[in-house]
N, C-alpha and C positions, 0 to 999 in steps of 0.2 A: 669724525664718523668712523672710529676705529672698529666698530662692531657691526657695520652695515651688512645686512644679509644674514646675520646670525640670530638664533633664537636662544634666550636665556630663561631658565627656570630657577626661581628663588623661593626657598622656604622661609616662613616668617616674614613675608614681603609687605605686610600691611603698615609697619611702623618702624621707627628707629633705623638701624643700618639697612635692613632688608628693603624698606621703602626708599631710602636714599640711593641704594644700588639700582633699584628698579628704574627710578627717574634718570639716573646717570647713564645706565646701559641704553635706555630708550633714546636719550639725547645723542648717544654715540651711534645710533642707527639700528640697534637690536630690537626685535620684537621680544616682549617681556611677558612671562607668565608667572604670577605669583600665587602662593597659597597661604592661608592663615585660617584662624578659627573664627574671626569676627567679620561677618559679611559687609557691615557698614564701613569698616575701616578699609577693607579690600576695594569696595566700590569707590571710595574717595581717592585712593591712589590710582586706580585704573582711569578714572575720570580726569585726574590731573594730567596724567601722561597723554591721554588722548586729546585733551584740550590744547596741549603743546605740540600736537602734530605727530605723536608717537603711537606705536601699536602696542596694546596691552590686553591682557586677560587675567581675570582672577577666579580662583576656585576656592570655595570653603573646604578645608581639609585639615585633619589632625595628623601630624606626622607619625603618630604612634599607631595609626590605622592603615593596614595595608590596602584595604578597600578604598579608602579615601585617596591614598597616593596613586593607586591604579586609575582612579577616576580623573585625578589631576593630570596624569600623563596623557590619558585619552583625550581630555579636553584640549590640552596644549597641542597635541599632534593634529587633532582635527582642525584646529584654528590656524596653526602656523607650519605644520609639516615637521621637518626634521629638528632635532635638538643639538645644540652646539655647546652650551654653557650650563652648568649646574652649580648653584651656590647653596651649600648646607649651612643655613643661618639660623633657623629656628632654635630657640633655647630659653630656659628659665633659670632664675638665680637661686631660689630656695633660701632658706634661713642661714644667716651667718652666725653659727654658734659652734661650740666645740663638739667633736665627734661624740663624746660621752653623752651630750645633751641632745644630739640631733635626732629629731623624730623619724622613726622608721618610714612612715608613710610618705613624708616629704622627701626623704632619700630616694625612695623607689620612684616617685613622680618625676624628680629632677633627672634621674638616670634614664628614665623611660623616654623623656622628651629629648634630652641633650645627646644621649648616646644611642639608645635603641631607635629613636626616631631618625637620627642621622644615618644609622646603618640601613634602615628600611628604605629611606628616601634615596640613598645612593644606590642601593641594590635595584630599586625600581627604574632608575633612569639609565643604568649601564647598557641595556640592549639598544636603547635609542641612541646614545652617545656613540656606541660602537659603529653605527652606520656611517658616521662621517669623521670619527675621532672627535676630540673635543676637550673641554676644560672643566674639571671639578675643582671648586674652591671651598674649603671648609673653614668656617669662622671659628677661630679658637679664642684665646684670651691671654692676658699677661700672666695668668696663673696656669696656663695650659702646658707648660714645659717643666713644671716642678710642683711639689706639694706645699701649699702655703696654709698655715694654721687659720682656722675659722672660716675657710672657704668651702668646706664640706663636699657635698655631692657635685656642686658646680665645678670645683677644681678637679675632682676625680674624673668627671665626665669629659672635661676639655683636654686633659691629659690622654684619655682614652681615644678622643676624637683625633688627636694628632697621630696616634698609633694607627688608627683606622685609615687616615690619609696616606700614611707611608705604605701600609699594606696594599691599598688600591693602586698606588703609584707603581709598585712592583708587578701586581697582577694584570694591570690594564695597559701597560706600556706597549705590548706587542699589538694592541689595537689602535694605537695612536691616541689614547686617552691619557691626559696628564692629570695628576692630583696633587694639590698643594694646600698647605694650611696658612692662614693669615691671622696674626694677632692685631687687631685693629687699634689697640691702645685705648686710652681714655676717650670717651664719647659722651656727648650731652644726650643721654637717653634716659628713659624711665628706669631701666635697669641700673644704670650708674647712680641715679638719684636714690634708688632703694638701697644700694650698697654703701653709699656715702651720703647719708641724709644731711650731714652738717656742711657739706662742700658747697662753695659758691659756683654754680654752674656756668657763670659768665665767662670764666677763664678756660672752660673745657671745650675742645674742638667739637664741632657738629659732625654727625655721621657723613655728611657730604664732603667734608674736608679730608677724609681718609679714603675716598673712593679711588684715587688714582692707581694704587697697587692692584685693585680688583679689575679695573679696566685692562691694565697691562696683562695680567694673568689670563684674562678671558680672550685676549687678542692674539692674532697670529704672530705677534712679536715674541710671544713666550712659548711658541710651539714646541721648543726643546726643553722646557723647564718643567720638571716633575720631581715629586718626592721631597719637596723642600718646605721650610717653615719661614715666613716672612713677618717682619714687624712693620706696620704701616708707616710709623713715624720715621723709619730709617730709609724709606723708599724715595729715590730720587728719579723723577720721571724723565729728567733730562740726560741721565746717564745710561738709559737703556733704549 
């Protein structure tokens, strides 16, 4: 129960890694607030957590909408009070084609969700995190620290997200707020299946299997860790 007494907010928390982290954080004692765009998927995750004895709340919100994010924060504070953990997880893949062929509208849409949405969400929760200090965790990618051909706006947005995480670490350190980025690695998700349609998913780790690093960064054990980038598959929970 490493997160007992804490409240976590997770964008894109209705499926994939976001849902797995919501379940794990709740199992570790945290109250969990998720946002996503699909009300049915949100309700399913919240119901599952509550059925297991956890505390959860879901809000329909688009991370590119400041009004939606403000409402999500208000709902979370009304239900749980203070905020201790924020996970910037919502993202979309976009087409995997060469830049020369990349559709302009798709580029703008991916950047709007993965980068602009991450910026707006982080900005929204900063005042709440400042009250108690806390942990921001930004979900990056294996293509988040370099440019890889045919990964287009997704690659560009994740590189920018890591830069945003570093900026936040420097700006918020005086308030006791830490900011780190995590490359979760290969995961058995809908996004992975879209990126690698020929891959056999049976040999790919589930999102739940990469959650340890997120729990550690959210916990008080990592209170002095900020401004760093981690790879989930290299994390050894026994060594920290």
